[in-house]
PDB file of N, CA, C and O in Angstrom:
ATOM      1  N   UNK A   1       2.019 -68.366  27.582  1.00  0.00           N
ATOM      2  CA  UNK A   1       1.802 -67.202  28.385  1.00  0.00           C
ATOM      3  C   UNK A   1       1.746 -66.000  27.438  1.00  0.00           C
ATOM      4  O   UNK A   1       2.482 -65.932  26.453  1.00  0.00           O
ATOM      5  N   UNK A   2       0.866 -65.063  27.755  1.00  0.00           N
ATOM      6  CA  UNK A   2       0.694 -63.842  26.969  1.00  0.00           C
ATOM      7  C   UNK A   2       1.126 -62.651  27.817  1.00  0.00           C
ATOM      8  O   UNK A   2       0.744 -62.539  28.982  1.00  0.00           O
ATOM      9  N   UNK A   3       1.920 -61.767  27.231  1.00  0.00           N
ATOM     10  CA  UNK A   3       2.411 -60.595  27.945  1.00  0.00           C
ATOM     11  C   UNK A   3       2.164 -59.359  27.085  1.00  0.00           C
ATOM     12  O   UNK A   3       2.650 -59.273  25.958  1.00  0.00           O
ATOM     13  N   UNK A   4       1.411 -58.411  27.618  1.00  0.00           N
ATOM     14  CA  UNK A   4       1.208 -57.148  26.919  1.00  0.00           C
ATOM     15  C   UNK A   4       2.447 -56.279  27.050  1.00  0.00           C
ATOM     16  O   UNK A   4       2.988 -56.125  28.145  1.00  0.00           O
ATOM     17  N   UNK A   5       2.894 -55.718  25.951  1.00  0.00           N
ATOM     18  CA  UNK A   5       4.056 -54.835  25.954  1.00  0.00           C
ATOM     19  C   UNK A   5       3.602 -53.448  25.502  1.00  0.00           C
ATOM     20  O   UNK A   5       3.602 -53.156  24.306  1.00  0.00           O
ATOM     21  N   UNK A   6       3.214 -52.587  26.458  1.00  0.00           N
ATOM     22  CA  UNK A   6       2.688 -51.272  26.086  1.00  0.00           C
ATOM     23  C   UNK A   6       3.724 -50.364  25.426  1.00  0.00           C
ATOM     24  O   UNK A   6       3.353 -49.466  24.670  1.00  0.00           O
ATOM     25  N   UNK A   7       5.008 -50.575  25.694  1.00  0.00           N
ATOM     26  CA  UNK A   7       6.037 -49.734  25.072  1.00  0.00           C
ATOM     27  C   UNK A   7       6.148 -49.987  23.573  1.00  0.00           C
ATOM     28  O   UNK A   7       6.332 -49.053  22.794  1.00  0.00           O
ATOM     29  N   UNK A   8       6.035 -51.261  23.167  1.00  0.00           N
ATOM     30  CA  UNK A   8       6.114 -51.613  21.746  1.00  0.00           C
ATOM     31  C   UNK A   8       4.739 -51.875  21.135  1.00  0.00           C
ATOM     32  O   UNK A   8       4.631 -52.212  19.956  1.00  0.00           O
ATOM     33  N   UNK A   9       3.688 -51.717  21.945  1.00  0.00           N
ATOM     34  CA  UNK A   9       2.290 -51.813  21.499  1.00  0.00           C
ATOM     35  C   UNK A   9       1.997 -53.148  20.818  1.00  0.00           C
ATOM     36  O   UNK A   9       1.378 -53.196  19.755  1.00  0.00           O
ATOM     37  N   UNK A  10       2.451 -54.229  21.449  1.00  0.00           N
ATOM     38  CA  UNK A  10       2.231 -55.583  20.953  1.00  0.00           C
ATOM     39  C   UNK A  10       1.909 -56.499  22.122  1.00  0.00           C
ATOM     40  O   UNK A  10       1.980 -56.091  23.282  1.00  0.00           O
ATOM     41  N   UNK A  11       1.554 -57.738  21.809  1.00  0.00           N
ATOM     42  CA  UNK A  11       1.401 -58.788  22.806  1.00  0.00           C
ATOM     43  C   UNK A  11       2.392 -59.885  22.443  1.00  0.00           C
ATOM     44  O   UNK A  11       2.419 -60.362  21.309  1.00  0.00           O
ATOM     45  N   UNK A  12       3.199 -60.276  23.411  1.00  0.00           N
ATOM     46  CA  UNK A  12       4.192 -61.330  23.209  1.00  0.00           C
ATOM     47  C   UNK A  12       3.606 -62.651  23.677  1.00  0.00           C
ATOM     48  O   UNK A  12       2.904 -62.699  24.687  1.00  0.00           O
ATOM     49  N   UNK A  13       3.893 -63.732  22.942  1.00  0.00           N
ATOM     50  CA  UNK A  13       3.408 -65.066  23.294  1.00  0.00           C
ATOM     51  C   UNK A  13       4.623 -65.937  23.591  1.00  0.00           C
ATOM     52  O   UNK A  13       5.536 -66.050  22.772  1.00  0.00           O
ATOM     53  N   UNK A  14       4.622 -66.559  24.791  1.00  0.00           N
ATOM     54  CA  UNK A  14       5.737 -67.390  25.230  1.00  0.00           C
ATOM     55  C   UNK A  14       5.289 -68.827  25.438  1.00  0.00           C
ATOM     56  O   UNK A  14       4.157 -69.080  25.849  1.00  0.00           O
ATOM     57  N   UNK A  15       6.186 -69.770  25.151  1.00  0.00           N
ATOM     58  CA  UNK A  15       5.967 -71.186  25.444  1.00  0.00           C
ATOM     59  C   UNK A  15       6.202 -71.418  26.934  1.00  0.00           C
ATOM     60  O   UNK A  15       6.718 -70.544  27.630  1.00  0.00           O
ATOM     61  N   UNK A  16       5.824 -72.589  27.416  1.00  0.00           N
ATOM     62  CA  UNK A  16       6.002 -72.924  28.824  1.00  0.00           C
ATOM     63  C   UNK A  16       7.444 -72.904  29.286  1.00  0.00           C
ATOM     64  O   UNK A  16       7.707 -72.701  30.471  1.00  0.00           O
ATOM     65  N   UNK A  17       8.392 -73.111  28.372  1.00  0.00           N
ATOM     66  CA  UNK A  17       9.809 -73.105  28.740  1.00  0.00           C
ATOM     67  C   UNK A  17      10.442 -71.716  28.658  1.00  0.00           C
ATOM     68  O   UNK A  17      11.651 -71.570  28.840  1.00  0.00           O
ATOM     69  N   UNK A  18       9.617 -70.690  28.380  1.00  0.00           N
ATOM     70  CA  UNK A  18      10.111 -69.317  28.356  1.00  0.00           C
ATOM     71  C   UNK A  18      10.530 -68.790  26.997  1.00  0.00           C
ATOM     72  O   UNK A  18      10.897 -67.621  26.877  1.00  0.00           O
ATOM     73  N   UNK A  19      10.483 -69.633  25.961  1.00  0.00           N
ATOM     74  CA  UNK A  19      10.839 -69.165  24.615  1.00  0.00           C
ATOM     75  C   UNK A  19       9.713 -68.314  24.047  1.00  0.00           C
ATOM     76  O   UNK A  19       8.540 -68.658  24.185  1.00  0.00           O
ATOM     77  N   UNK A  20      10.070 -67.204  23.409  1.00  0.00           N
ATOM     78  CA  UNK A  20       9.052 -66.404  22.723  1.00  0.00           C
ATOM     79  C   UNK A  20       8.705 -67.108  21.421  1.00  0.00           C
ATOM     80  O   UNK A  20       9.583 -67.409  20.612  1.00  0.00           O
ATOM     81  N   UNK A  21       7.405 -67.370  21.226  1.00  0.00           N
ATOM     82  CA  UNK A  21       6.998 -68.119  20.040  1.00  0.00           C
ATOM     83  C   UNK A  21       6.176 -67.297  19.061  1.00  0.00           C
ATOM     84  O   UNK A  21       5.995 -67.699  17.912  1.00  0.00           O
ATOM     85  N   UNK A  22       5.679 -66.152  19.503  1.00  0.00           N
ATOM     86  CA  UNK A  22       4.858 -65.362  18.595  1.00  0.00           C
ATOM     87  C   UNK A  22       4.740 -63.932  19.098  1.00  0.00           C
ATOM     88  O   UNK A  22       5.088 -63.610  20.234  1.00  0.00           O
ATOM     89  N   UNK A  23       4.239 -63.096  18.215  1.00  0.00           N
ATOM     90  CA  UNK A  23       3.997 -61.692  18.502  1.00  0.00           C
ATOM     91  C   UNK A  23       2.648 -61.350  17.891  1.00  0.00           C
ATOM     92  O   UNK A  23       2.387 -61.677  16.734  1.00  0.00           O
ATOM     93  N   UNK A  24       1.789 -60.694  18.661  1.00  0.00           N
ATOM     94  CA  UNK A  24       0.452 -60.346  18.190  1.00  0.00           C
ATOM     95  C   UNK A  24       0.347 -58.833  18.087  1.00  0.00           C
ATOM     96  O   UNK A  24       0.718 -58.111  19.013  1.00  0.00           O
ATOM     97  N   UNK A  25      -0.158 -58.363  16.965  1.00  0.00           N
ATOM     98  CA  UNK A  25      -0.468 -56.953  16.801  1.00  0.00           C
ATOM     99  C   UNK A  25       0.741 -56.083  16.532  1.00  0.00           C
ATOM    100  O   UNK A  25       1.886 -56.529  16.472  1.00  0.00           O
ATOM    101  N   UNK A  26       0.413 -54.817  16.375  1.00  0.00           N
ATOM    102  CA  UNK A  26       1.408 -53.775  16.178  1.00  0.00           C
ATOM    103  C   UNK A  26       0.741 -52.449  16.497  1.00  0.00           C
ATOM    104  O   UNK A  26      -0.455 -52.410  16.787  1.00  0.00           O
ATOM    105  N   UNK A  27       1.490 -51.379  16.448  1.00  0.00           N
ATOM    106  CA  UNK A  27       0.940 -50.065  16.741  1.00  0.00           C
ATOM    107  C   UNK A  27      -0.011 -49.622  15.635  1.00  0.00           C
ATOM    108  O   UNK A  27       0.297 -49.761  14.451  1.00  0.00           O
ATOM    109  N   UNK A  28      -1.167 -49.090  16.024  1.00  0.00           N
ATOM    110  CA  UNK A  28      -2.100 -48.568  15.033  1.00  0.00           C
ATOM    111  C   UNK A  28      -3.530 -48.571  15.521  1.00  0.00           C
ATOM    112  O   UNK A  28      -3.814 -48.961  16.653  1.00  0.00           O
ATOM    113  N   UNK A  29      -4.432 -48.133  14.652  1.00  0.00           N
ATOM    114  CA  UNK A  29      -5.843 -47.998  15.004  1.00  0.00           C
ATOM    115  C   UNK A  29      -6.737 -49.071  14.403  1.00  0.00           C
ATOM    116  O   UNK A  29      -7.942 -49.062  14.653  1.00  0.00           O
ATOM    117  N   UNK A  30      -6.193 -49.995  13.620  1.00  0.00           N
ATOM    118  CA  UNK A  30      -7.013 -51.065  13.045  1.00  0.00           C
ATOM    119  C   UNK A  30      -7.498 -51.995  14.150  1.00  0.00           C
ATOM    120  O   UNK A  30      -7.003 -51.941  15.277  1.00  0.00           O
ATOM    121  N   UNK A  31      -8.456 -52.839  13.828  1.00  0.00           N
ATOM    122  CA  UNK A  31      -9.070 -53.701  14.836  1.00  0.00           C
ATOM    123  C   UNK A  31      -8.053 -54.599  15.533  1.00  0.00           C
ATOM    124  O   UNK A  31      -8.221 -54.900  16.715  1.00  0.00           O
ATOM    125  N   UNK A  32      -7.014 -55.032  14.847  1.00  0.00           N
ATOM    126  CA  UNK A  32      -6.029 -55.930  15.452  1.00  0.00           C
ATOM    127  C   UNK A  32      -4.717 -55.220  15.803  1.00  0.00           C
ATOM    128  O   UNK A  32      -3.665 -55.855  15.885  1.00  0.00           O
ATOM    129  N   UNK A  33      -4.786 -53.906  16.009  1.00  0.00           N
ATOM    130  CA  UNK A  33      -3.616 -53.126  16.391  1.00  0.00           C
ATOM    131  C   UNK A  33      -3.863 -52.464  17.742  1.00  0.00           C
ATOM    132  O   UNK A  33      -5.007 -52.338  18.180  1.00  0.00           O
ATOM    133  N   UNK A  34      -2.781 -52.043  18.399  1.00  0.00           N
ATOM    134  CA  UNK A  34      -2.882 -51.551  19.770  1.00  0.00           C
ATOM    135  C   UNK A  34      -2.213 -50.196  19.966  1.00  0.00           C
ATOM    136  O   UNK A  34      -1.381 -49.756  19.173  1.00  0.00           O
ATOM    137  N   UNK A  35      -2.622 -49.552  21.070  1.00  0.00           N
ATOM    138  CA  UNK A  35      -1.949 -48.390  21.655  1.00  0.00           C
ATOM    139  C   UNK A  35      -1.982 -48.614  23.161  1.00  0.00           C
ATOM    140  O   UNK A  35      -2.878 -48.104  23.834  1.00  0.00           O
ATOM    141  N   UNK A  36      -1.061 -49.338  23.685  1.00  0.00           N
ATOM    142  CA  UNK A  36      -0.944 -49.651  25.111  1.00  0.00           C
ATOM    143  C   UNK A  36      -1.803 -50.852  25.522  1.00  0.00           C
ATOM    144  O   UNK A  36      -2.749 -50.692  26.293  1.00  0.00           O
ATOM    145  N   UNK A  37      -1.487 -52.051  25.019  1.00  0.00           N
ATOM    146  CA  UNK A  37      -2.180 -53.246  25.501  1.00  0.00           C
ATOM    147  C   UNK A  37      -1.888 -53.417  26.991  1.00  0.00           C
ATOM    148  O   UNK A  37      -0.728 -53.494  27.397  1.00  0.00           O
ATOM    149  N   UNK A  38      -2.934 -53.474  27.794  1.00  0.00           N
ATOM    150  CA  UNK A  38      -2.789 -53.385  29.242  1.00  0.00           C
ATOM    151  C   UNK A  38      -3.031 -54.707  29.956  1.00  0.00           C
ATOM    152  O   UNK A  38      -2.263 -55.079  30.843  1.00  0.00           O
ATOM    153  N   UNK A  39      -4.078 -55.415  29.584  1.00  0.00           N
ATOM    154  CA  UNK A  39      -4.450 -56.637  30.291  1.00  0.00           C
ATOM    155  C   UNK A  39      -4.875 -57.688  29.278  1.00  0.00           C
ATOM    156  O   UNK A  39      -5.342 -57.355  28.189  1.00  0.00           O
ATOM    157  N   UNK A  40      -4.712 -58.960  29.637  1.00  0.00           N
ATOM    158  CA  UNK A  40      -5.010 -60.065  28.722  1.00  0.00           C
ATOM    159  C   UNK A  40      -5.774 -61.138  29.485  1.00  0.00           C
ATOM    160  O   UNK A  40      -5.461 -61.439  30.637  1.00  0.00           O
ATOM    161  N   UNK A  41      -6.771 -61.706  28.834  1.00  0.00           N
ATOM    162  CA  UNK A  41      -7.559 -62.799  29.406  1.00  0.00           C
ATOM    163  C   UNK A  41      -7.736 -63.868  28.335  1.00  0.00           C
ATOM    164  O   UNK A  41      -7.967 -63.543  27.170  1.00  0.00           O
ATOM    165  N   UNK A  42      -7.631 -65.140  28.715  1.00  0.00           N
ATOM    166  CA  UNK A  42      -7.864 -66.259  27.804  1.00  0.00           C
ATOM    167  C   UNK A  42      -9.053 -67.042  28.344  1.00  0.00           C
ATOM    168  O   UNK A  42      -9.042 -67.468  29.499  1.00  0.00           O
ATOM    169  N   UNK A  43     -10.095 -67.239  27.506  1.00  0.00           N
ATOM    170  CA  UNK A  43     -11.292 -67.953  27.968  1.00  0.00           C
ATOM    171  C   UNK A  43     -11.158 -69.464  27.752  1.00  0.00           C
ATOM    172  O   UNK A  43     -10.128 -69.942  27.278  1.00  0.00           O
ATOM    173  N   UNK A  44     -12.212 -70.209  28.104  1.00  0.00           N
ATOM    174  CA  UNK A  44     -12.183 -71.668  28.026  1.00  0.00           C
ATOM    175  C   UNK A  44     -12.077 -72.184  26.592  1.00  0.00           C
ATOM    176  O   UNK A  44     -11.732 -73.348  26.386  1.00  0.00           O
ATOM    177  N   UNK A  45     -12.363 -71.349  25.609  1.00  0.00           N
ATOM    178  CA  UNK A  45     -12.234 -71.724  24.196  1.00  0.00           C
ATOM    179  C   UNK A  45     -10.902 -71.250  23.610  1.00  0.00           C
ATOM    180  O   UNK A  45     -10.683 -71.325  22.401  1.00  0.00           O
ATOM    181  N   UNK A  46     -10.017 -70.762  24.482  1.00  0.00           N
ATOM    182  CA  UNK A  46      -8.684 -70.264  24.126  1.00  0.00           C
ATOM    183  C   UNK A  46      -8.717 -68.989  23.291  1.00  0.00           C
ATOM    184  O   UNK A  46      -7.722 -68.641  22.655  1.00  0.00           O
ATOM    185  N   UNK A  47      -9.854 -68.287  23.286  1.00  0.00           N
ATOM    186  CA  UNK A  47      -9.881 -66.960  22.663  1.00  0.00           C
ATOM    187  C   UNK A  47      -9.113 -66.009  23.574  1.00  0.00           C
ATOM    188  O   UNK A  47      -9.200 -66.092  24.799  1.00  0.00           O
ATOM    189  N   UNK A  48      -8.367 -65.115  22.958  1.00  0.00           N
ATOM    190  CA  UNK A  48      -7.523 -64.187  23.709  1.00  0.00           C
ATOM    191  C   UNK A  48      -8.142 -62.795  23.634  1.00  0.00           C
ATOM    192  O   UNK A  48      -8.365 -62.260  22.548  1.00  0.00           O
ATOM    193  N   UNK A  49      -8.417 -62.215  24.808  1.00  0.00           N
ATOM    194  CA  UNK A  49      -8.998 -60.879  24.922  1.00  0.00           C
ATOM    195  C   UNK A  49      -7.882 -59.931  25.356  1.00  0.00           C
ATOM    196  O   UNK A  49      -7.232 -60.156  26.377  1.00  0.00           O
ATOM    197  N   UNK A  50      -7.665 -58.882  24.584  1.00  0.00           N
ATOM    198  CA  UNK A  50      -6.618 -57.912  24.908  1.00  0.00           C
ATOM    199  C   UNK A  50      -7.276 -56.565  25.182  1.00  0.00           C
ATOM    200  O   UNK A  50      -7.971 -56.015  24.327  1.00  0.00           O
ATOM    201  N   UNK A  51      -7.050 -56.041  26.382  1.00  0.00           N
ATOM    202  CA  UNK A  51      -7.551 -54.717  26.752  1.00  0.00           C
ATOM    203  C   UNK A  51      -6.516 -53.692  26.298  1.00  0.00           C
ATOM    204  O   UNK A  51      -5.359 -53.727  26.717  1.00  0.00           O
ATOM    205  N   UNK A  52      -6.952 -52.785  25.438  1.00  0.00           N
ATOM    206  CA  UNK A  52      -6.087 -51.724  24.934  1.00  0.00           C
ATOM    207  C   UNK A  52      -6.495 -50.439  25.649  1.00  0.00           C
ATOM    208  O   UNK A  52      -7.486 -49.805  25.287  1.00  0.00           O
ATOM    209  N   UNK A  53      -5.723 -50.061  26.664  1.00  0.00           N
ATOM    210  CA  UNK A  53      -6.141 -48.971  27.547  1.00  0.00           C
ATOM    211  C   UNK A  53      -6.186 -47.614  26.856  1.00  0.00           C
ATOM    212  O   UNK A  53      -7.110 -46.841  27.106  1.00  0.00           O
ATOM    213  N   UNK A  54      -5.237 -47.303  26.008  1.00  0.00           N
ATOM    214  CA  UNK A  54      -5.219 -45.983  25.384  1.00  0.00           C
ATOM    215  C   UNK A  54      -6.304 -45.848  24.322  1.00  0.00           C
ATOM    216  O   UNK A  54      -6.887 -44.776  24.162  1.00  0.00           O
ATOM    217  N   UNK A  55      -6.576 -46.922  23.601  1.00  0.00           N
ATOM    218  CA  UNK A  55      -7.624 -46.885  22.575  1.00  0.00           C
ATOM    219  C   UNK A  55      -9.005 -47.190  23.141  1.00  0.00           C
ATOM    220  O   UNK A  55     -10.007 -47.081  22.434  1.00  0.00           O
ATOM    221  N   UNK A  56      -9.057 -47.568  24.398  1.00  0.00           N
ATOM    222  CA  UNK A  56     -10.331 -47.863  25.080  1.00  0.00           C
ATOM    223  C   UNK A  56     -11.137 -48.921  24.329  1.00  0.00           C
ATOM    224  O   UNK A  56     -12.302 -48.712  23.991  1.00  0.00           O
ATOM    225  N   UNK A  57     -10.489 -50.061  24.074  1.00  0.00           N
ATOM    226  CA  UNK A  57     -11.160 -51.152  23.373  1.00  0.00           C
ATOM    227  C   UNK A  57     -10.658 -52.488  23.907  1.00  0.00           C
ATOM    228  O   UNK A  57      -9.601 -52.570  24.533  1.00  0.00           O
ATOM    229  N   UNK A  58     -11.440 -53.528  23.645  1.00  0.00           N
ATOM    230  CA  UNK A  58     -11.035 -54.899  23.909  1.00  0.00           C
ATOM    231  C   UNK A  58     -11.020 -55.612  22.565  1.00  0.00           C
ATOM    232  O   UNK A  58     -12.007 -55.575  21.831  1.00  0.00           O
ATOM    233  N   UNK A  59      -9.914 -56.257  22.239  1.00  0.00           N
ATOM    234  CA  UNK A  59      -9.772 -56.977  20.978  1.00  0.00           C
ATOM    235  C   UNK A  59      -9.784 -58.469  21.283  1.00  0.00           C
ATOM    236  O   UNK A  59      -9.103 -58.924  22.202  1.00  0.00           O
ATOM    237  N   UNK A  60     -10.561 -59.235  20.508  1.00  0.00           N
ATOM    238  CA  UNK A  60     -10.689 -60.673  20.722  1.00  0.00           C
ATOM    239  C   UNK A  60     -10.044 -61.405  19.546  1.00  0.00           C
ATOM    240  O   UNK A  60     -10.369 -61.146  18.387  1.00  0.00           O
ATOM    241  N   UNK A  61      -9.123 -62.326  19.859  1.00  0.00           N
ATOM    242  CA  UNK A  61      -8.430 -63.110  18.838  1.00  0.00           C
ATOM    243  C   UNK A  61      -8.807 -64.580  18.936  1.00  0.00           C
ATOM    244  O   UNK A  61      -9.064 -65.089  20.027  1.00  0.00           O
ATOM    245  N   UNK A  62      -8.840 -65.263  17.795  1.00  0.00           N
ATOM    246  CA  UNK A  62      -8.993 -66.717  17.758  1.00  0.00           C
ATOM    247  C   UNK A  62      -7.724 -67.353  18.325  1.00  0.00           C
ATOM    248  O   UNK A  62      -6.660 -66.734  18.300  1.00  0.00           O
ATOM    249  N   UNK A  63      -7.825 -68.580  18.834  1.00  0.00           N
ATOM    250  CA  UNK A  63      -6.635 -69.217  19.414  1.00  0.00           C
ATOM    251  C   UNK A  63      -5.515 -69.470  18.409  1.00  0.00           C
ATOM    252  O   UNK A  63      -4.352 -69.543  18.805  1.00  0.00           O
ATOM    253  N   UNK A  64      -5.828 -69.604  17.125  1.00  0.00           N
ATOM    254  CA  UNK A  64      -4.799 -69.897  16.126  1.00  0.00           C
ATOM    255  C   UNK A  64      -4.141 -68.646  15.577  1.00  0.00           C
ATOM    256  O   UNK A  64      -3.056 -68.730  15.002  1.00  0.00           O
ATOM    257  N   UNK A  65      -4.762 -67.493  15.738  1.00  0.00           N
ATOM    258  CA  UNK A  65      -4.265 -66.219  15.216  1.00  0.00           C
ATOM    259  C   UNK A  65      -4.045 -66.275  13.708  1.00  0.00           C
ATOM    260  O   UNK A  65      -3.264 -65.491  13.168  1.00  0.00           O
ATOM    261  N   UNK A  66      -4.737 -67.207  13.013  1.00  0.00           N
ATOM    262  CA  UNK A  66      -4.545 -67.342  11.573  1.00  0.00           C
ATOM    263  C   UNK A  66      -5.303 -66.287  10.786  1.00  0.00           C
ATOM    264  O   UNK A  66      -5.075 -66.129   9.586  1.00  0.00           O
ATOM    265  N   UNK A  67      -6.182 -65.578  11.431  1.00  0.00           N
ATOM    266  CA  UNK A  67      -6.885 -64.466  10.806  1.00  0.00           C
ATOM    267  C   UNK A  67      -6.745 -63.273  11.730  1.00  0.00           C
ATOM    268  O   UNK A  67      -6.241 -63.406  12.845  1.00  0.00           O
ATOM    269  N   UNK A  68      -7.181 -62.128  11.284  1.00  0.00           N
ATOM    270  CA  UNK A  68      -7.112 -60.961  12.155  1.00  0.00           C
ATOM    271  C   UNK A  68      -8.106 -61.124  13.298  1.00  0.00           C
ATOM    272  O   UNK A  68      -8.754 -62.163  13.423  1.00  0.00           O
ATOM    273  N   UNK A  69      -8.218 -60.132  14.100  1.00  0.00           N
ATOM    274  CA  UNK A  69      -9.059 -60.190  15.285  1.00  0.00           C
ATOM    275  C   UNK A  69     -10.492 -60.565  14.950  1.00  0.00           C
ATOM    276  O   UNK A  69     -11.020 -60.193  13.902  1.00  0.00           O
ATOM    277  N   UNK A  70     -11.108 -61.305  15.854  1.00  0.00           N
ATOM    278  CA  UNK A  70     -12.511 -61.660  15.714  1.00  0.00           C
ATOM    279  C   UNK A  70     -13.392 -60.430  15.770  1.00  0.00           C
ATOM    280  O   UNK A  70     -14.286 -60.248  14.943  1.00  0.00           O
ATOM    281  N   UNK A  71     -13.131 -59.590  16.754  1.00  0.00           N
ATOM    282  CA  UNK A  71     -13.974 -58.412  16.931  1.00  0.00           C
ATOM    283  C   UNK A  71     -13.281 -57.404  17.827  1.00  0.00           C
ATOM    284  O   UNK A  71     -12.285 -57.700  18.487  1.00  0.00           O
ATOM    285  N   UNK A  72     -13.831 -56.224  17.828  1.00  0.00           N
ATOM    286  CA  UNK A  72     -13.366 -55.163  18.715  1.00  0.00           C
ATOM    287  C   UNK A  72     -14.568 -54.681  19.492  1.00  0.00           C
ATOM    288  O   UNK A  72     -15.618 -54.403  18.912  1.00  0.00           O
ATOM    289  N   UNK A  73     -14.424 -54.580  20.800  1.00  0.00           N
ATOM    290  CA  UNK A  73     -15.471 -54.056  21.658  1.00  0.00           C
ATOM    291  C   UNK A  73     -15.019 -52.678  22.102  1.00  0.00           C
ATOM    292  O   UNK A  73     -13.940 -52.530  22.675  1.00  0.00           O
ATOM    293  N   UNK A  74     -15.832 -51.677  21.842  1.00  0.00           N
ATOM    294  CA  UNK A  74     -15.438 -50.301  22.100  1.00  0.00           C
ATOM    295  C   UNK A  74     -14.904 -49.699  20.819  1.00  0.00           C
ATOM    296  O   UNK A  74     -14.886 -50.355  19.778  1.00  0.00           O
ATOM    297  N   UNK A  75     -14.478 -48.477  20.891  1.00  0.00           N
ATOM    298  CA  UNK A  75     -13.920 -47.878  19.684  1.00  0.00           C
ATOM    299  C   UNK A  75     -12.721 -47.042  20.039  1.00  0.00           C
ATOM    300  O   UNK A  75     -12.567 -46.595  21.176  1.00  0.00           O
ATOM    301  N   UNK A  76     -11.895 -46.839  19.078  1.00  0.00           N
ATOM    302  CA  UNK A  76     -10.665 -46.100  19.291  1.00  0.00           C
ATOM    303  C   UNK A  76     -10.978 -44.678  19.724  1.00  0.00           C
ATOM    304  O   UNK A  76     -11.774 -43.975  19.102  1.00  0.00           O
ATOM    305  N   UNK A  77     -10.329 -44.280  20.804  1.00  0.00           N
ATOM    306  CA  UNK A  77     -10.544 -42.941  21.349  1.00  0.00           C
ATOM    307  C   UNK A  77      -9.735 -41.914  20.575  1.00  0.00           C
ATOM    308  O   UNK A  77      -8.737 -42.239  19.931  1.00  0.00           O
ATOM    309  N   UNK A  78     -10.179 -40.685  20.650  1.00  0.00           N
ATOM    310  CA  UNK A  78      -9.414 -39.586  20.071  1.00  0.00           C
ATOM    311  C   UNK A  78      -8.325 -39.234  21.074  1.00  0.00           C
ATOM    312  O   UNK A  78      -8.598 -38.579  22.081  1.00  0.00           O
ATOM    313  N   UNK A  79      -7.102 -39.659  20.812  1.00  0.00           N
ATOM    314  CA  UNK A  79      -6.003 -39.478  21.754  1.00  0.00           C
ATOM    315  C   UNK A  79      -5.456 -38.060  21.754  1.00  0.00           C
ATOM    316  O   UNK A  79      -4.538 -37.765  22.519  1.00  0.00           O
ATOM    317  N   UNK A  80      -5.984 -37.184  20.931  1.00  0.00           N
ATOM    318  CA  UNK A  80      -5.491 -35.800  20.898  1.00  0.00           C
ATOM    319  C   UNK A  80      -6.011 -34.989  22.070  1.00  0.00           C
ATOM    320  O   UNK A  80      -5.515 -33.891  22.322  1.00  0.00           O
ATOM    321  N   UNK A  81      -6.987 -35.494  22.785  1.00  0.00           N
ATOM    322  CA  UNK A  81      -7.559 -34.730  23.904  1.00  0.00           C
ATOM    323  C   UNK A  81      -6.728 -34.844  25.135  1.00  0.00           C
ATOM    324  O   UNK A  81      -7.067 -34.262  26.166  1.00  0.00           O
TER     325      UNK A  81
END
């Protein structure tokens, strides 16, 4: 299970028994970093799509997370406005 944590700007990964097994991302503007991860979708190929509401982007991760994000759709917004 994947849970977006907008307060800590990460995505938590849990096993079926409720144990936390991984953490994805951190705060920042790089392609694999977040500012308020809001929604998460996993496709049939187990790619993980993370909607980052404050940065106005969608980040796509491989199922193994062994490399950084596959791609970013959208671009980081100027949050000073």
